[in-house]
Wavefront OBJ file of the C-alpha trace (Angstrom):
o trace
v 109.276 106.047 67.771
v 111.635 103.096 68.192
v 110.599 99.920 69.994
v 112.985 99.597 72.929
v 116.285 100.673 74.436
v 118.483 98.674 76.788
v 119.645 101.172 79.411
v 122.469 100.327 81.812
v 123.260 102.558 84.774
v 126.954 102.702 85.603
v 128.827 104.014 88.599
v 132.505 103.101 88.918
v 131.844 99.886 87.054
v 135.217 99.566 85.355
v 135.802 96.158 86.952
v 132.461 94.622 85.916
v 131.840 96.200 82.508
v 134.426 94.086 80.606
v 132.881 90.932 82.080
v 129.196 91.620 81.422
v 128.890 94.030 78.496
v 130.035 91.506 75.862
v 127.046 89.244 76.596
v 124.676 92.199 76.235
v 126.185 93.126 72.879
v 126.211 89.528 71.685
v 122.695 88.526 72.748
v 120.626 91.681 72.296
v 118.712 93.128 69.387
v 117.789 96.569 70.699
v 119.953 99.672 71.053
v 122.189 99.868 74.118
v 122.697 102.977 76.217
v 124.847 103.501 79.293
v 123.992 106.244 81.778
v 127.118 107.133 83.720
v 126.470 108.425 87.232
v 129.556 110.682 87.360
v 131.952 107.771 87.852
v 135.303 108.604 89.416
v 137.106 105.635 87.865
v 137.937 105.320 84.161
v 134.579 103.776 83.206
v 133.761 106.446 80.646
v 137.163 106.321 78.961
v 136.928 102.542 78.819
v 133.454 102.623 77.259
v 134.406 105.238 74.686
v 137.537 103.338 73.682
v 136.447 99.695 73.838
v 132.688 99.939 73.196
v 132.189 102.899 70.819
v 128.948 101.308 69.522
v 127.304 101.872 72.915
v 125.649 105.264 73.304
v 126.594 107.162 76.436
v 124.761 109.671 78.643
v 127.069 111.431 81.104
v 125.550 112.842 84.297
v 127.300 115.550 86.289
v 126.700 114.017 89.726
v 126.019 110.630 91.271
v 122.228 110.656 91.608
v 121.994 107.043 92.754
v 119.925 104.372 91.041
v 116.675 106.322 91.200
v 117.888 109.771 90.201
v 120.417 108.407 87.732
v 117.750 106.602 85.760
v 115.330 109.511 86.052
v 117.796 112.005 84.610
v 119.183 109.628 82.021
v 115.833 108.347 80.739
v 114.603 111.917 80.437
v 117.177 112.272 77.660
v 115.428 109.390 75.863
v 111.858 110.595 76.368
v 109.585 110.158 73.314
v 112.213 108.063 71.515
v 111.296 104.542 72.700
v 108.159 102.612 73.574
v 109.927 100.442 76.168
v 112.903 100.837 78.474
v 114.866 97.712 79.407
v 116.663 98.633 82.631
v 119.695 96.442 83.255
v 122.300 96.433 86.005
v 125.914 96.649 84.871
v 126.693 93.275 86.488
v 124.137 91.159 84.613
v 124.916 88.512 81.993
v 122.083 88.001 79.502
v 121.091 85.065 77.300
v 120.173 84.882 73.587
v 116.984 86.747 72.602
v 116.328 87.825 76.180
v 115.315 91.349 75.186
v 113.180 90.298 72.218
v 111.245 87.756 74.278
v 110.545 90.149 77.132
v 109.309 92.855 74.760
v 107.196 90.354 72.799
v 105.480 89.245 76.022
v 104.628 92.798 76.997
v 103.384 93.464 73.463
v 101.008 90.525 73.815
v 99.881 91.479 77.330
v 98.859 95.106 77.101
v 97.441 95.208 80.628
v 100.936 94.702 82.050
v 103.138 97.717 82.624
v 106.426 96.046 83.587
v 108.077 92.635 83.649
v 111.225 90.897 84.857
v 112.891 87.633 83.748
v 114.099 84.800 85.952
v 117.199 86.096 87.737
v 119.840 83.523 88.635
v 123.047 83.999 90.615
v 126.022 84.610 88.341
v 128.386 83.065 90.878
v 126.297 79.906 91.422
v 124.181 79.204 88.370
v 122.144 76.557 90.152
v 120.590 79.031 92.597
v 118.341 82.038 92.337
v 119.705 85.529 92.794
v 118.852 87.597 95.834
v 117.489 90.503 93.768
v 114.185 89.453 92.222
v 114.761 85.694 91.887
v 111.546 84.135 90.511
v 109.315 87.188 90.919
v 108.662 89.521 93.844
v 105.787 89.989 96.284
v 104.987 92.187 99.266
v 103.382 91.089 102.485
v 100.843 93.175 104.394
v 103.597 95.077 106.199
v 105.380 95.986 102.983
v 108.189 93.457 103.430
v 109.398 92.122 100.048
v 110.038 88.465 99.323
v 110.413 86.388 96.175
v 109.667 83.056 94.660
v 113.062 81.444 95.108
v 114.267 83.799 97.871
v 112.722 84.546 101.256
v 114.986 86.855 103.231
v 118.371 85.110 103.213
v 117.058 81.655 102.261
v 117.708 81.115 98.556
v 116.412 78.152 96.557
v 118.074 76.183 93.809
v 116.610 76.633 90.340
v 114.956 73.360 89.340
v 112.576 74.844 86.794
v 109.895 75.384 89.422
v 109.462 79.043 88.451
v 109.672 78.824 84.652
v 106.100 80.080 84.271
v 104.692 83.514 83.480
v 102.929 84.946 86.528
v 101.593 88.205 87.915
v 103.737 89.579 90.752
v 103.830 92.653 92.971
v 107.145 94.068 91.786
v 109.851 93.598 89.185
v 113.528 93.706 90.120
v 115.551 96.734 89.139
v 118.423 94.386 88.266
v 116.563 93.580 85.035
v 113.241 95.272 84.464
v 111.294 96.155 81.318
v 108.786 98.982 81.622
v 106.571 100.896 79.227
v 108.065 104.360 78.807
v 104.676 106.076 79.050
v 103.998 104.367 82.366
v 107.445 105.225 83.710
v 107.023 108.912 82.951
v 103.333 108.866 83.879
v 104.316 107.925 87.440
v 107.113 110.483 87.538
v 109.756 107.773 87.301
v 111.547 106.458 90.360
v 111.366 108.427 93.595
v 114.758 110.138 93.605
v 114.545 110.654 97.378
v 115.170 106.914 97.759
v 118.595 107.267 96.084
v 119.034 103.482 95.991
v 117.168 100.343 97.127
v 113.434 99.644 96.916
v 112.763 102.391 94.384
v 111.586 99.817 91.844
v 109.241 98.232 94.410
v 107.776 101.644 95.164
v 107.295 102.378 91.459
v 105.604 99.020 90.891
v 103.335 99.629 93.891
v 102.301 102.995 92.445
v 101.655 101.375 89.068
v 99.460 98.706 90.662
v 97.527 101.352 92.567
v 96.896 102.992 89.181
v 95.399 99.711 87.916
v 98.430 98.319 86.070
v 99.875 94.806 86.378
v 103.454 93.668 86.958
v 104.702 90.419 85.429
v 107.402 87.781 85.622
v 108.505 85.638 82.668
v 110.365 82.519 83.747
v 111.243 81.376 80.245
v 113.812 84.185 79.998
v 116.906 83.914 82.196
v 119.633 86.383 83.169
v 122.536 85.984 85.613
v 123.199 88.668 88.234
v 126.425 89.091 90.155
v 125.023 91.473 92.777
v 126.736 93.826 95.182
v 128.537 95.740 92.447
v 127.972 99.122 94.114
v 126.929 98.206 97.672
v 127.576 94.920 99.476
v 124.458 93.079 100.652
v 125.887 92.740 104.167
v 126.625 96.457 104.438
v 125.113 98.476 107.313
v 124.477 101.222 104.769
v 122.335 98.851 102.717
v 120.345 98.000 105.854
v 119.933 101.718 106.552
v 118.628 102.412 103.043
v 116.281 99.431 103.166
v 114.810 100.484 106.527
v 114.406 104.141 105.523
v 113.072 103.453 102.046
v 110.708 100.697 103.095
v 109.112 103.024 105.647
v 108.906 105.741 103.006
v 107.337 103.351 100.501
v 104.644 102.278 102.961
v 103.956 105.906 103.889
v 103.478 106.804 100.222
v 101.252 103.880 99.275
v 99.114 103.118 102.322
v 96.587 105.469 103.860
v 94.575 105.895 107.034
v 94.545 103.583 110.079
v 96.213 100.759 108.174
v 99.358 102.838 107.700
v 99.613 103.590 111.420
v 99.063 99.919 112.268
v 101.849 98.886 109.915
v 104.174 101.527 111.371
v 103.614 100.285 114.927
v 104.154 96.613 114.051
v 107.230 97.330 111.943
v 108.609 99.567 114.668
v 108.353 96.804 117.271
v 109.862 94.160 114.973
v 112.733 96.328 113.796
v 113.617 97.691 117.240
v 113.801 94.083 118.457
v 116.113 93.372 115.511
v 118.251 96.388 116.429
v 118.488 95.136 120.014
v 119.609 91.772 118.667
v 122.348 93.483 116.682
v 123.516 95.308 119.814
v 123.590 92.130 121.892
v 125.592 90.324 119.200
v 128.088 93.168 118.992
v 126.979 94.476 115.589
v 126.673 98.093 116.639
v 126.923 99.426 113.072
v 123.854 97.436 112.065
v 121.890 98.509 115.137
v 122.717 102.143 114.434
v 121.672 101.639 110.797
v 118.166 100.696 111.990
v 117.980 103.741 114.287
v 119.255 106.045 111.515
v 116.703 104.613 109.119
v 113.832 105.558 111.421
v 115.324 108.930 112.309
v 115.823 109.949 108.704
v 112.427 108.606 107.647
v 110.651 110.856 110.138
v 112.911 113.804 109.256
v 112.038 113.399 105.568
v 108.264 112.986 105.809
v 107.707 116.417 104.319
v 109.315 115.210 101.089
v 106.436 112.812 100.411
v 102.810 113.279 99.549
v 100.495 112.853 102.524
v 98.890 109.429 102.158
v 95.678 110.688 103.730
v 95.074 112.581 100.505
v 95.312 109.393 98.427
v 92.584 106.791 98.903
v 93.987 103.270 98.853
v 92.737 101.295 95.865
v 94.088 97.798 96.604
v 95.763 95.571 99.138
v 99.532 95.620 99.131
v 100.078 92.071 97.954
v 98.976 89.426 95.482
v 101.261 86.871 97.144
v 100.248 83.812 99.179
v 100.824 85.109 102.745
v 99.895 88.170 104.775
v 102.919 88.229 107.097
v 106.172 86.841 105.770
v 108.012 87.340 109.074
v 105.519 85.026 110.842
v 105.895 82.329 108.206
v 109.682 82.621 108.112
v 110.658 83.205 111.736
v 107.875 81.424 113.620
v 106.578 78.734 111.268
v 110.100 78.202 109.845
v 108.928 78.117 106.244
v 112.024 78.731 104.160
v 110.916 78.085 100.573
v 108.091 79.619 98.585
v 106.182 76.378 98.018
v 105.759 76.042 101.806
v 103.890 79.331 102.121
l 1 2 3 4 5 6 7 8 9 10 11 12 13 14 15 16 17 18 19 20 21 22 23 24 25 26 27 28 29 30 31 32 33 34 35 36 37 38 39 40 41 42 43 44 45 46 47 48 49 50 51 52 53 54 55 56 57 58 59 60 61 62 63 64 65 66 67 68 69 70 71 72 73 74 75 76 77 78 79 80 81 82 83 84 85 86 87 88 89 90 91 92 93 94 95 96 97 98 99 100 101 102 103 104 105 106 107 108 109 110 111 112 113 114 115 116 117 118 119 120 121 122 123 124 125 126 127 128 129 130 131 132 133 134 135 136 137 138 139 140 141 142 143 144 145 146 147 148 149 150 151 152 153 154 155 156 157 158 159 160 161 162 163 164 165 166 167 168 169 170 171 172 173 174 175 176 177 178 179 180 181 182 183 184 185 186 187 188 189 190 191 192 193 194 195 196 197 198 199 200 201 202 203 204 205 206 207 208 209 210 211 212 213 214 215 216 217 218 219 220 221 222 223 224 225 226 227 228 229 230 231 232 233 234 235 236 237 238 239 240 241 242 243 244 245 246 247 248 249 250 251 252 253 254 255 256 257 258 259 260 261 262 263 264 265 266 267 268 269 270 271 272 273 274 275 276 277 278 279 280 281 282 283 284 285 286 287 288 289 290 291 292 293 294 295 296 297 298 299 300 301 302 303 304 305 306 307 308 309 310 311 312 313 314 315 316 317 318 319 320 321 322 323 324 325 326 327 328 329 330 331 332 333
């Protein structure tokens, strides 16, 4: 069995691949694979012509982030000890892959890890997706060291440490192959957004740890397949966050979370309506509608005793700290 494979998921990435693939080839030691999610542009032709050294897995349909990786990594089952999952719009730095794998080799109680993720556009600030390591609050809302909702910090070396976190970003995530398959991979029903947080939550419930290594840096462009300000992104985040909580929290606590989130998010939807952002308001309503319509797709949480609290972060309710106490950076929490 080989040590590790760098696996990039591509969907219509013809515009970003020429920009970011050269850094991966130049700075990486391990084999590189691209899973193509049935792109409708000329991504595959471009890869085959300009990057013949990269191995390619062609899927017949667009299965999203979750299903695309599930189907593609199944082709690599039993071949590698680690998978290094990398977005197609990420620039990497020298020895990034070797250092991440070495850390996991030395810390056997950790199942997955992410590096420090900096904005590609503004290399002085953290990236939205993962930043300096991700946490969940008691309601299942994600936040990061270096990024709390839309408030993003500058990188001043404050998060250059190794630390245990609640989740690793799917933009750049290393995971033990046995643990990935042992959990059944990503939940393909999510399609895209929050599937990596759900997987990390399931791993933690199984007794595994998730890590962040701030001495390794990558640069993420973001928004390559779905703009962050898109109503569809809001819809997926609402629907998938509810689904993630349903899957990982049991009993009265789940119902309490659902009620509180429902109140908060309906107030947010009303705010969208008042401000004339009807598409965003409808995205919230659709998220709830489709969550309830899809409950039968998920295992009943009452059958799964909860083994831990949802967070190892510093606060219980990030919305209270952010919206009421006006705490905008992680060190204030």
